[in-house]
CHARMM internal coordinates of N, CA and C (Angstrom, degrees):
IC EDIT
DIST 1 N 1 CA 1.4516
DIST 1 CA 1 C 1.5303
ANGL 1 N 1 CA 1 C 109.14
DIST 1 C 2 N 1.2902
ANGL 1 CA 1 C 2 N 116.78
DIHE 1 N 1 CA 1 C 2 N 129.44
DIST 2 N 2 CA 1.4577
ANGL 1 C 2 N 2 CA 121.62
DIHE 1 CA 1 C 2 N 2 CA -178.67
DIST 2 CA 2 C 1.5248
ANGL 2 N 2 CA 2 C 110.80
DIHE 1 C 2 N 2 CA 2 C -81.10
DIST 2 C 3 N 1.3297
ANGL 2 CA 2 C 3 N 114.68
DIHE 2 N 2 CA 2 C 3 N 144.52
DIST 3 N 3 CA 1.4613
ANGL 2 C 3 N 3 CA 119.62
DIHE 2 CA 2 C 3 N 3 CA 176.55
DIST 3 CA 3 C 1.5259
ANGL 3 N 3 CA 3 C 110.13
DIHE 2 C 3 N 3 CA 3 C -81.40
DIST 3 C 4 N 1.3235
ANGL 3 CA 3 C 4 N 116.29
DIHE 3 N 3 CA 3 C 4 N 169.35
DIST 4 N 4 CA 1.4667
ANGL 3 C 4 N 4 CA 120.69
DIHE 3 CA 3 C 4 N 4 CA 176.89
DIST 4 CA 4 C 1.5278
ANGL 4 N 4 CA 4 C 110.96
DIHE 3 C 4 N 4 CA 4 C -59.96
DIST 4 C 5 N 1.3357
ANGL 4 CA 4 C 5 N 116.66
DIHE 4 N 4 CA 4 C 5 N -36.22
DIST 5 N 5 CA 1.4669
ANGL 4 C 5 N 5 CA 120.76
DIHE 4 CA 4 C 5 N 5 CA 179.10
DIST 5 CA 5 C 1.5289
ANGL 5 N 5 CA 5 C 109.34
DIHE 4 C 5 N 5 CA 5 C -65.14
DIST 5 C 6 N 1.3345
ANGL 5 CA 5 C 6 N 116.62
DIHE 5 N 5 CA 5 C 6 N -46.60
DIST 6 N 6 CA 1.4647
ANGL 5 C 6 N 6 CA 120.43
DIHE 5 CA 5 C 6 N 6 CA -178.90
DIST 6 CA 6 C 1.5309
ANGL 6 N 6 CA 6 C 112.26
DIHE 5 C 6 N 6 CA 6 C -64.38
DIST 6 C 7 N 1.3306
ANGL 6 CA 6 C 7 N 116.90
DIHE 6 N 6 CA 6 C 7 N -31.39
DIST 7 N 7 CA 1.4638
ANGL 6 C 7 N 7 CA 120.72
DIHE 6 CA 6 C 7 N 7 CA 178.78
DIST 7 CA 7 C 1.5228
ANGL 7 N 7 CA 7 C 111.80
DIHE 6 C 7 N 7 CA 7 C -82.90
DIST 7 C 8 N 1.3346
ANGL 7 CA 7 C 8 N 118.69
DIHE 7 N 7 CA 7 C 8 N -4.00
DIST 8 N 8 CA 1.4488
ANGL 7 C 8 N 8 CA 121.95
DIHE 7 CA 7 C 8 N 8 CA -179.88
DIST 8 CA 8 C 1.5142
ANGL 8 N 8 CA 8 C 113.82
DIHE 7 C 8 N 8 CA 8 C 77.20
DIST 8 C 9 N 1.3309
ANGL 8 CA 8 C 9 N 116.92
DIHE 8 N 8 CA 8 C 9 N 17.79
DIST 9 N 9 CA 1.4604
ANGL 8 C 9 N 9 CA 121.09
DIHE 8 CA 8 C 9 N 9 CA -178.97
DIST 9 CA 9 C 1.5244
ANGL 9 N 9 CA 9 C 112.56
DIHE 8 C 9 N 9 CA 9 C -90.84
DIST 9 C 10 N 1.3153
ANGL 9 CA 9 C 10 N 116.77
DIHE 9 N 9 CA 9 C 10 N -14.24
DIST 10 N 10 CA 1.4600
ANGL 9 C 10 N 10 CA 121.14
DIHE 9 CA 9 C 10 N 10 CA -176.52
DIST 10 CA 10 C 1.5219
ANGL 10 N 10 CA 10 C 108.33
DIHE 9 C 10 N 10 CA 10 C -148.99
DIST 10 C 11 N 1.3385
ANGL 10 CA 10 C 11 N 116.45
DIHE 10 N 10 CA 10 C 11 N 143.51
DIST 11 N 11 CA 1.4620
ANGL 10 C 11 N 11 CA 120.74
DIHE 10 CA 10 C 11 N 11 CA 176.44
DIST 11 CA 11 C 1.5224
ANGL 11 N 11 CA 11 C 109.29
DIHE 10 C 11 N 11 CA 11 C -85.23
DIST 11 C 12 N 1.3290
ANGL 11 CA 11 C 12 N 117.24
DIHE 11 N 11 CA 11 C 12 N 140.91
DIST 12 N 12 CA 1.4706
ANGL 11 C 12 N 12 CA 119.23
DIHE 11 CA 11 C 12 N 12 CA 179.21
DIST 12 CA 12 C 1.5253
ANGL 12 N 12 CA 12 C 111.39
DIHE 11 C 12 N 12 CA 12 C -72.69
DIST 12 C 13 N 1.3250
ANGL 12 CA 12 C 13 N 116.59
DIHE 12 N 12 CA 12 C 13 N 150.22
DIST 13 N 13 CA 1.4585
ANGL 12 C 13 N 13 CA 120.47
DIHE 12 CA 12 C 13 N 13 CA 172.26
DIST 13 CA 13 C 1.5224
ANGL 13 N 13 CA 13 C 107.35
DIHE 12 C 13 N 13 CA 13 C -69.65
DIST 13 C 14 N 1.3173
ANGL 13 CA 13 C 14 N 117.37
DIHE 13 N 13 CA 13 C 14 N 166.66
DIST 14 N 14 CA 1.4676
ANGL 13 C 14 N 14 CA 120.57
DIHE 13 CA 13 C 14 N 14 CA 179.70
DIST 14 CA 14 C 1.5252
ANGL 14 N 14 CA 14 C 110.21
DIHE 13 C 14 N 14 CA 14 C -61.76
DIST 14 C 15 N 1.3322
ANGL 14 CA 14 C 15 N 117.46
DIHE 14 N 14 CA 14 C 15 N -35.37
DIST 15 N 15 CA 1.4597
ANGL 14 C 15 N 15 CA 120.40
DIHE 14 CA 14 C 15 N 15 CA 178.38
DIST 15 CA 15 C 1.5147
ANGL 15 N 15 CA 15 C 112.13
DIHE 14 C 15 N 15 CA 15 C -64.35
DIST 15 C 16 N 1.3300
ANGL 15 CA 15 C 16 N 116.85
DIHE 15 N 15 CA 15 C 16 N -44.28
DIST 16 N 16 CA 1.4676
ANGL 15 C 16 N 16 CA 121.03
DIHE 15 CA 15 C 16 N 16 CA 178.90
DIST 16 CA 16 C 1.5249
ANGL 16 N 16 CA 16 C 110.18
DIHE 15 C 16 N 16 CA 16 C -67.86
DIST 16 C 17 N 1.3301
ANGL 16 CA 16 C 17 N 116.86
DIHE 16 N 16 CA 16 C 17 N -42.30
DIST 17 N 17 CA 1.4634
ANGL 16 C 17 N 17 CA 120.32
DIHE 16 CA 16 C 17 N 17 CA 178.45
DIST 17 CA 17 C 1.5265
ANGL 17 N 17 CA 17 C 110.50
DIHE 16 C 17 N 17 CA 17 C -60.26
DIST 17 C 18 N 1.3324
ANGL 17 CA 17 C 18 N 116.89
DIHE 17 N 17 CA 17 C 18 N -39.48
DIST 18 N 18 CA 1.4554
ANGL 17 C 18 N 18 CA 121.46
DIHE 17 CA 17 C 18 N 18 CA 178.30
DIST 18 CA 18 C 1.5241
ANGL 18 N 18 CA 18 C 110.80
DIHE 17 C 18 N 18 CA 18 C -64.09
DIST 18 C 19 N 1.3314
ANGL 18 CA 18 C 19 N 117.01
DIHE 18 N 18 CA 18 C 19 N -42.59
DIST 19 N 19 CA 1.4691
ANGL 18 C 19 N 19 CA 120.36
DIHE 18 CA 18 C 19 N 19 CA 179.33
DIST 19 CA 19 C 1.5238
ANGL 19 N 19 CA 19 C 111.28
DIHE 18 C 19 N 19 CA 19 C -65.37
DIST 19 C 20 N 1.3156
ANGL 19 CA 19 C 20 N 116.98
DIHE 19 N 19 CA 19 C 20 N -39.35
DIST 20 N 20 CA 1.4658
ANGL 19 C 20 N 20 CA 121.02
DIHE 19 CA 19 C 20 N 20 CA 177.53
DIST 20 CA 20 C 1.5346
ANGL 20 N 20 CA 20 C 109.63
DIHE 19 C 20 N 20 CA 20 C -63.77
DIST 20 C 21 N 1.3259
ANGL 20 CA 20 C 21 N 116.38
DIHE 20 N 20 CA 20 C 21 N -47.02
DIST 21 N 21 CA 1.4638
ANGL 20 C 21 N 21 CA 120.63
DIHE 20 CA 20 C 21 N 21 CA -179.87
DIST 21 CA 21 C 1.5255
ANGL 21 N 21 CA 21 C 110.41
DIHE 20 C 21 N 21 CA 21 C -61.95
DIST 21 C 22 N 1.3275
ANGL 21 CA 21 C 22 N 116.92
DIHE 21 N 21 CA 21 C 22 N -42.19
DIST 22 N 22 CA 1.4699
ANGL 21 C 22 N 22 CA 120.96
DIHE 21 CA 21 C 22 N 22 CA 179.64
DIST 22 CA 22 C 1.5240
ANGL 22 N 22 CA 22 C 110.23
DIHE 21 C 22 N 22 CA 22 C -62.25
DIST 22 C 23 N 1.3220
ANGL 22 CA 22 C 23 N 117.17
DIHE 22 N 22 CA 22 C 23 N -44.68
DIST 23 N 23 CA 1.4667
ANGL 22 C 23 N 23 CA 121.45
DIHE 22 CA 22 C 23 N 23 CA -179.97
DIST 23 CA 23 C 1.5248
ANGL 23 N 23 CA 23 C 111.17
DIHE 22 C 23 N 23 CA 23 C -61.66
DIST 23 C 24 N 1.3263
ANGL 23 CA 23 C 24 N 116.91
DIHE 23 N 23 CA 23 C 24 N -33.19
DIST 24 N 24 CA 1.4533
ANGL 23 C 24 N 24 CA 121.50
DIHE 23 CA 23 C 24 N 24 CA 179.94
DIST 24 CA 24 C 1.5263
ANGL 24 N 24 CA 24 C 112.64
DIHE 23 C 24 N 24 CA 24 C -87.84
DIST 24 C 25 N 1.3400
ANGL 24 CA 24 C 25 N 116.60
DIHE 24 N 24 CA 24 C 25 N -5.20
DIST 25 N 25 CA 1.4591
ANGL 24 C 25 N 25 CA 120.21
DIHE 24 CA 24 C 25 N 25 CA -178.02
DIST 25 CA 25 C 1.5096
ANGL 25 N 25 CA 25 C 112.90
DIHE 24 C 25 N 25 CA 25 C 74.38
DIST 25 C 26 N 1.3326
ANGL 25 CA 25 C 26 N 117.14
DIHE 25 N 25 CA 25 C 26 N 24.87
DIST 26 N 26 CA 1.4660
ANGL 25 C 26 N 26 CA 122.45
DIHE 25 CA 25 C 26 N 26 CA -177.91
DIST 26 CA 26 C 1.5212
ANGL 26 N 26 CA 26 C 109.21
DIHE 25 C 26 N 26 CA 26 C -106.20
DIST 26 C 27 N 1.2992
ANGL 26 CA 26 C 27 N 117.05
DIHE 26 N 26 CA 26 C 27 N 139.48
DIST 27 N 27 CA 1.4538
ANGL 26 C 27 N 27 CA 120.58
DIHE 26 CA 26 C 27 N 27 CA 172.37
DIST 27 CA 27 C 1.5172
ANGL 27 N 27 CA 27 C 115.25
DIHE 26 C 27 N 27 CA 27 C 80.83
DIST 27 C 28 N 1.3086
ANGL 27 CA 27 C 28 N 118.01
DIHE 27 N 27 CA 27 C 28 N 13.28
DIST 28 N 28 CA 1.4620
ANGL 27 C 28 N 28 CA 120.02
DIHE 27 CA 27 C 28 N 28 CA 178.31
DIST 28 CA 28 C 1.5280
ANGL 28 N 28 CA 28 C 108.80
DIHE 27 C 28 N 28 CA 28 C -64.40
DIST 28 C 29 N 1.2970
ANGL 28 CA 28 C 29 N 116.54
DIHE 28 N 28 CA 28 C 29 N 131.73
DIST 29 N 29 CA 1.4548
ANGL 28 C 29 N 29 CA 122.00
DIHE 28 CA 28 C 29 N 29 CA -178.56
DIST 29 CA 29 C 1.5197
ANGL 29 N 29 CA 29 C 108.51
DIHE 28 C 29 N 29 CA 29 C -117.00
DIST 29 C 30 N 1.3058
ANGL 29 CA 29 C 30 N 116.54
DIHE 29 N 29 CA 29 C 30 N 128.80
DIST 30 N 30 CA 1.4576
ANGL 29 C 30 N 30 CA 121.79
DIHE 29 CA 29 C 30 N 30 CA 178.82
DIST 30 CA 30 C 1.5202
ANGL 30 N 30 CA 30 C 108.71
DIHE 29 C 30 N 30 CA 30 C -120.50
DIST 30 C 31 N 1.3160
ANGL 30 CA 30 C 31 N 115.85
DIHE 30 N 30 CA 30 C 31 N 131.54
DIST 31 N 31 CA 1.4634
ANGL 30 C 31 N 31 CA 121.32
DIHE 30 CA 30 C 31 N 31 CA 175.84
DIST 31 CA 31 C 1.5241
ANGL 31 N 31 CA 31 C 107.57
DIHE 30 C 31 N 31 CA 31 C -115.14
DIST 31 C 32 N 1.3145
ANGL 31 CA 31 C 32 N 117.57
DIHE 31 N 31 CA 31 C 32 N 129.54
DIST 32 N 32 CA 1.4604
ANGL 31 C 32 N 32 CA 121.84
DIHE 31 CA 31 C 32 N 32 CA 175.67
DIST 32 CA 32 C 1.5201
ANGL 32 N 32 CA 32 C 107.65
DIHE 31 C 32 N 32 CA 32 C -103.87
DIST 32 C 33 N 1.3283
ANGL 32 CA 32 C 33 N 115.56
DIHE 32 N 32 CA 32 C 33 N 120.94
DIST 33 N 33 CA 1.4638
ANGL 32 C 33 N 33 CA 120.85
DIHE 32 CA 32 C 33 N 33 CA -178.32
DIST 33 CA 33 C 1.5242
ANGL 33 N 33 CA 33 C 109.84
DIHE 32 C 33 N 33 CA 33 C -109.60
DIST 33 C 34 N 1.3182
ANGL 33 CA 33 C 34 N 114.37
DIHE 33 N 33 CA 33 C 34 N 149.75
DIST 34 N 34 CA 1.4603
ANGL 33 C 34 N 34 CA 121.42
DIHE 33 CA 33 C 34 N 34 CA 177.78
DIST 34 CA 34 C 1.5220
ANGL 34 N 34 CA 34 C 108.53
DIHE 33 C 34 N 34 CA 34 C -122.94
DIST 34 C 35 N 1.3006
ANGL 34 CA 34 C 35 N 117.25
DIHE 34 N 34 CA 34 C 35 N 172.06
DIST 35 N 35 CA 1.4597
ANGL 34 C 35 N 35 CA 122.38
DIHE 34 CA 34 C 35 N 35 CA -179.17
DIST 35 CA 35 C 1.5207
ANGL 35 N 35 CA 35 C 110.55
DIHE 34 C 35 N 35 CA 35 C -48.07
DIST 35 C 36 N 1.3414
ANGL 35 CA 35 C 36 N 116.14
DIHE 35 N 35 CA 35 C 36 N 126.76
DIST 36 N 36 CA 1.4613
ANGL 35 C 36 N 36 CA 121.96
DIHE 35 CA 35 C 36 N 36 CA 178.53
DIST 36 CA 36 C 1.5195
ANGL 36 N 36 CA 36 C 114.50
DIHE 35 C 36 N 36 CA 36 C 88.52
DIST 36 C 37 N 1.3231
ANGL 36 CA 36 C 37 N 118.46
DIHE 36 N 36 CA 36 C 37 N -8.95
DIST 37 N 37 CA 1.4641
ANGL 36 C 37 N 37 CA 121.46
DIHE 36 CA 36 C 37 N 37 CA -179.74
DIST 37 CA 37 C 1.5236
ANGL 37 N 37 CA 37 C 111.14
DIHE 36 C 37 N 37 CA 37 C -77.19
DIST 37 C 38 N 1.3110
ANGL 37 CA 37 C 38 N 115.50
DIHE 37 N 37 CA 37 C 38 N 160.92
DIST 38 N 38 CA 1.4629
ANGL 37 C 38 N 38 CA 121.21
DIHE 37 CA 37 C 38 N 38 CA 174.47
DIST 38 CA 38 C 1.5233
ANGL 38 N 38 CA 38 C 108.20
DIHE 37 C 38 N 38 CA 38 C -142.91
DIST 38 C 39 N 1.3247
ANGL 38 CA 38 C 39 N 115.39
DIHE 38 N 38 CA 38 C 39 N 162.21
DIST 39 N 39 CA 1.4551
ANGL 38 C 39 N 39 CA 120.40
DIHE 38 CA 38 C 39 N 39 CA 179.20
DIST 39 CA 39 C 1.5239
ANGL 39 N 39 CA 39 C 108.31
DIHE 38 C 39 N 39 CA 39 C -147.31
DIST 39 C 40 N 1.3263
ANGL 39 CA 39 C 40 N 116.17
DIHE 39 N 39 CA 39 C 40 N 144.24
DIST 40 N 40 CA 1.4619
ANGL 39 C 40 N 40 CA 122.56
DIHE 39 CA 39 C 40 N 40 CA 176.03
DIST 40 CA 40 C 1.5151
ANGL 40 N 40 CA 40 C 107.71
DIHE 39 C 40 N 40 CA 40 C -121.57
DIST 40 C 41 N 1.3212
ANGL 40 CA 40 C 41 N 116.65
DIHE 40 N 40 CA 40 C 41 N 138.20
DIST 41 N 41 CA 1.4570
ANGL 40 C 41 N 41 CA 119.88
DIHE 40 CA 40 C 41 N 41 CA 175.06
DIST 41 CA 41 C 1.5196
ANGL 41 N 41 CA 41 C 109.48
DIHE 40 C 41 N 41 CA 41 C -153.93
DIST 41 C 42 N 1.3185
ANGL 41 CA 41 C 42 N 115.17
DIHE 41 N 41 CA 41 C 42 N 154.77
DIST 42 N 42 CA 1.4595
ANGL 41 C 42 N 42 CA 121.30
DIHE 41 CA 41 C 42 N 42 CA 174.62
DIST 42 CA 42 C 1.5251
ANGL 42 N 42 CA 42 C 106.51
DIHE 41 C 42 N 42 CA 42 C -75.72
DIST 42 C 43 N 1.3060
ANGL 42 CA 42 C 43 N 117.16
DIHE 42 N 42 CA 42 C 43 N 121.68
DIST 43 N 43 CA 1.4667
ANGL 42 C 43 N 43 CA 121.19
DIHE 42 CA 42 C 43 N 43 CA -173.75
DIST 43 CA 43 C 1.5226
ANGL 43 N 43 CA 43 C 112.74
DIHE 42 C 43 N 43 CA 43 C -93.03
DIST 43 C 44 N 1.3329
ANGL 43 CA 43 C 44 N 117.66
DIHE 43 N 43 CA 43 C 44 N 23.31
DIST 44 N 44 CA 1.4597
ANGL 43 C 44 N 44 CA 119.44
DIHE 43 CA 43 C 44 N 44 CA -179.25
DIST 44 CA 44 C 1.5213
ANGL 44 N 44 CA 44 C 112.64
DIHE 43 C 44 N 44 CA 44 C -89.34
DIST 44 C 45 N 1.3204
ANGL 44 CA 44 C 45 N 117.18
DIHE 44 N 44 CA 44 C 45 N 7.86
DIST 45 N 45 CA 1.4658
ANGL 44 C 45 N 45 CA 122.10
DIHE 44 CA 44 C 45 N 45 CA 175.50
DIST 45 CA 45 C 1.5316
ANGL 45 N 45 CA 45 C 108.04
DIHE 44 C 45 N 45 CA 45 C -122.42
DIST 45 C 46 N 1.3221
ANGL 45 CA 45 C 46 N 116.52
DIHE 45 N 45 CA 45 C 46 N 160.14
DIST 46 N 46 CA 1.4601
ANGL 45 C 46 N 46 CA 120.10
DIHE 45 CA 45 C 46 N 46 CA 178.96
DIST 46 CA 46 C 1.5252
ANGL 46 N 46 CA 46 C 109.34
DIHE 45 C 46 N 46 CA 46 C -54.44
DIST 46 C 47 N 1.3323
ANGL 46 CA 46 C 47 N 115.90
DIHE 46 N 46 CA 46 C 47 N 136.83
DIST 47 N 47 CA 1.4546
ANGL 46 C 47 N 47 CA 120.54
DIHE 46 CA 46 C 47 N 47 CA 178.80
DIST 47 CA 47 C 1.5245
ANGL 47 N 47 CA 47 C 108.83
DIHE 46 C 47 N 47 CA 47 C -154.73
DIST 47 C 48 N 1.3055
ANGL 47 CA 47 C 48 N 116.34
DIHE 47 N 47 CA 47 C 48 N 168.13
DIST 48 N 48 CA 1.4541
ANGL 47 C 48 N 48 CA 121.05
DIHE 47 CA 47 C 48 N 48 CA 179.17
DIST 48 CA 48 C 1.5135
ANGL 48 N 48 CA 48 C 110.54
DIHE 47 C 48 N 48 CA 48 C -159.54
DIST 48 C 49 N 1.3255
ANGL 48 CA 48 C 49 N 114.47
DIHE 48 N 48 CA 48 C 49 N 171.40
DIST 49 N 49 CA 1.4555
ANGL 48 C 49 N 49 CA 121.58
DIHE 48 CA 48 C 49 N 49 CA -178.98
DIST 49 CA 49 C 1.5213
ANGL 49 N 49 CA 49 C 107.77
DIHE 48 C 49 N 49 CA 49 C -128.63
DIST 49 C 50 N 1.3210
ANGL 49 CA 49 C 50 N 116.85
DIHE 49 N 49 CA 49 C 50 N 143.84
DIST 50 N 50 CA 1.4566
ANGL 49 C 50 N 50 CA 120.73
DIHE 49 CA 49 C 50 N 50 CA 178.00
DIST 50 CA 50 C 1.5202
ANGL 50 N 50 CA 50 C 109.73
DIHE 49 C 50 N 50 CA 50 C -148.28
DIST 50 C 51 N 1.3063
ANGL 50 CA 50 C 51 N 116.02
DIHE 50 N 50 CA 50 C 51 N 136.78
DIST 51 N 51 CA 1.4615
ANGL 50 C 51 N 51 CA 122.40
DIHE 50 CA 50 C 51 N 51 CA 171.28
DIST 51 CA 51 C 1.5189
ANGL 51 N 51 CA 51 C 105.32
DIHE 50 C 51 N 51 CA 51 C -99.62
DIST 51 C 52 N 1.3090
ANGL 51 CA 51 C 52 N 117.34
DIHE 51 N 51 CA 51 C 52 N 108.33
DIST 52 N 52 CA 1.4649
ANGL 51 C 52 N 52 CA 121.36
DIHE 51 CA 51 C 52 N 52 CA -174.67
DIST 52 CA 52 C 1.5216
ANGL 52 N 52 CA 52 C 112.62
DIHE 51 C 52 N 52 CA 52 C -94.62
DIST 52 C 53 N 1.3272
ANGL 52 CA 52 C 53 N 115.28
DIHE 52 N 52 CA 52 C 53 N 24.34
DIST 53 N 53 CA 1.4672
ANGL 52 C 53 N 53 CA 120.81
DIHE 52 CA 52 C 53 N 53 CA 176.46
DIST 53 CA 53 C 1.5254
ANGL 53 N 53 CA 53 C 108.41
DIHE 52 C 53 N 53 CA 53 C -126.01
DIST 53 C 54 N 1.3238
ANGL 53 CA 53 C 54 N 115.30
DIHE 53 N 53 CA 53 C 54 N 173.21
DIST 54 N 54 CA 1.4645
ANGL 53 C 54 N 54 CA 120.58
DIHE 53 CA 53 C 54 N 54 CA 175.04
DIST 54 CA 54 C 1.5187
ANGL 54 N 54 CA 54 C 111.68
DIHE 53 C 54 N 54 CA 54 C -88.87
DIST 54 C 55 N 1.3402
ANGL 54 CA 54 C 55 N 117.50
DIHE 54 N 54 CA 54 C 55 N -8.95
DIST 55 N 55 CA 1.4588
ANGL 54 C 55 N 55 CA 122.23
DIHE 54 CA 54 C 55 N 55 CA -178.61
DIST 55 CA 55 C 1.5325
ANGL 55 N 55 CA 55 C 109.80
DIHE 54 C 55 N 55 CA 55 C -77.02
DIST 55 C 56 N 1.3356
ANGL 55 CA 55 C 56 N 116.55
DIHE 55 N 55 CA 55 C 56 N 146.44
DIST 56 N 56 CA 1.4687
ANGL 55 C 56 N 56 CA 118.93
DIHE 55 CA 55 C 56 N 56 CA 176.60
DIST 56 CA 56 C 1.5248
ANGL 56 N 56 CA 56 C 110.82
DIHE 55 C 56 N 56 CA 56 C -61.41
DIST 56 C 57 N 1.3069
ANGL 56 CA 56 C 57 N 116.18
DIHE 56 N 56 CA 56 C 57 N 151.03
DIST 57 N 57 CA 1.4542
ANGL 56 C 57 N 57 CA 121.70
DIHE 56 CA 56 C 57 N 57 CA -179.43
DIST 57 CA 57 C 1.5259
ANGL 57 N 57 CA 57 C 109.05
DIHE 56 C 57 N 57 CA 57 C -133.48
DIST 57 C 58 N 1.3086
ANGL 57 CA 57 C 58 N 116.92
DIHE 57 N 57 CA 57 C 58 N 132.24
DIST 58 N 58 CA 1.4606
ANGL 57 C 58 N 58 CA 122.53
DIHE 57 CA 57 C 58 N 58 CA 174.87
DIST 58 CA 58 C 1.5116
ANGL 58 N 58 CA 58 C 108.08
DIHE 57 C 58 N 58 CA 58 C -123.27
DIST 58 C 59 N 1.3325
ANGL 58 CA 58 C 59 N 116.61
DIHE 58 N 58 CA 58 C 59 N 142.36
DIST 59 N 59 CA 1.4510
ANGL 58 C 59 N 59 CA 119.51
DIHE 58 CA 58 C 59 N 59 CA 177.70
DIST 59 CA 59 C 1.5176
ANGL 59 N 59 CA 59 C 109.88
DIHE 58 C 59 N 59 CA 59 C -148.39
DIST 59 C 60 N 1.3006
ANGL 59 CA 59 C 60 N 114.81
DIHE 59 N 59 CA 59 C 60 N 156.99
DIST 60 N 60 CA 1.4567
ANGL 59 C 60 N 60 CA 123.62
DIHE 59 CA 59 C 60 N 60 CA 177.58
DIST 60 CA 60 C 1.5174
ANGL 60 N 60 CA 60 C 107.21
DIHE 59 C 60 N 60 CA 60 C -113.93
DIST 60 C 61 N 1.3196
ANGL 60 CA 60 C 61 N 116.01
DIHE 60 N 60 CA 60 C 61 N 127.90
DIST 61 N 61 CA 1.4567
ANGL 60 C 61 N 61 CA 120.65
DIHE 60 CA 60 C 61 N 61 CA -179.52
DIST 61 CA 61 C 1.5297
ANGL 61 N 61 CA 61 C 108.10
DIHE 60 C 61 N 61 CA 61 C -115.10
DIST 61 C 62 N 1.3140
ANGL 61 CA 61 C 62 N 115.99
DIHE 61 N 61 CA 61 C 62 N 129.32
DIST 62 N 62 CA 1.4539
ANGL 61 C 62 N 62 CA 122.16
DIHE 61 CA 61 C 62 N 62 CA 176.70
DIST 62 CA 62 C 1.5192
ANGL 62 N 62 CA 62 C 107.32
DIHE 61 C 62 N 62 CA 62 C -116.75
DIST 62 C 63 N 1.3202
ANGL 62 CA 62 C 63 N 115.82
DIHE 62 N 62 CA 62 C 63 N 124.61
DIST 63 N 63 CA 1.4685
ANGL 62 C 63 N 63 CA 120.95
DIHE 62 CA 62 C 63 N 63 CA 179.41
DIST 63 CA 63 C 1.5143
ANGL 63 N 63 CA 63 C 108.23
DIHE 62 C 63 N 63 CA 63 C -115.81
DIST 63 C 64 N 1.3225
ANGL 63 CA 63 C 64 N 116.45
DIHE 63 N 63 CA 63 C 64 N 123.78
DIST 64 N 64 CA 1.4574
ANGL 63 C 64 N 64 CA 119.97
DIHE 63 CA 63 C 64 N 64 CA 178.85
DIST 64 CA 64 C 1.5143
ANGL 64 N 64 CA 64 C 108.97
DIHE 63 C 64 N 64 CA 64 C -124.06
DIST 64 C 65 N 1.2959
ANGL 64 CA 64 C 65 N 115.35
DIHE 64 N 64 CA 64 C 65 N 153.14
DIST 65 N 65 CA 1.4508
ANGL 64 C 65 N 65 CA 120.97
DIHE 64 CA 64 C 65 N 65 CA 179.31
DIST 65 CA 65 C 1.5209
ANGL 65 N 65 CA 65 C 108.30
DIHE 64 C 65 N 65 CA 65 C -128.26
DIST 65 C 66 N 1.3050
ANGL 65 CA 65 C 66 N 115.08
DIHE 65 N 65 CA 65 C 66 N 131.08
DIST 66 N 66 CA 1.4571
ANGL 65 C 66 N 66 CA 119.40
DIHE 65 CA 65 C 66 N 66 CA 178.37
DIST 66 CA 66 C 1.5197
ANGL 66 N 66 CA 66 C 108.29
DIHE 65 C 66 N 66 CA 66 C -78.49
DIST 66 C 67 N 1.3137
ANGL 66 CA 66 C 67 N 115.02
DIHE 66 N 66 CA 66 C 67 N 137.71
DIST 67 N 67 CA 1.4747
ANGL 66 C 67 N 67 CA 119.89
DIHE 66 CA 66 C 67 N 67 CA -179.68
DIST 67 CA 67 C 1.4988
ANGL 67 N 67 CA 67 C 111.75
DIHE 66 C 67 N 67 CA 67 C -82.27
END
COOR INIT
IC SEED 1 N 1 CA 1 C
IC BUILD
């Protein structure tokens, strides 16, 4: 059974669009950080962290929520 989105009757939310893109391997964004770098992103979509080297990696994560 097709969903309303698949039938073109409804537009997907950004969260659903992100999940569809992720499932299709589309729109993957990779950020490479070096010592002293920082990055900000909206964490309401699937995300992950990876150290792609053999060197140890330390990071500080700050999570804030708007009231």
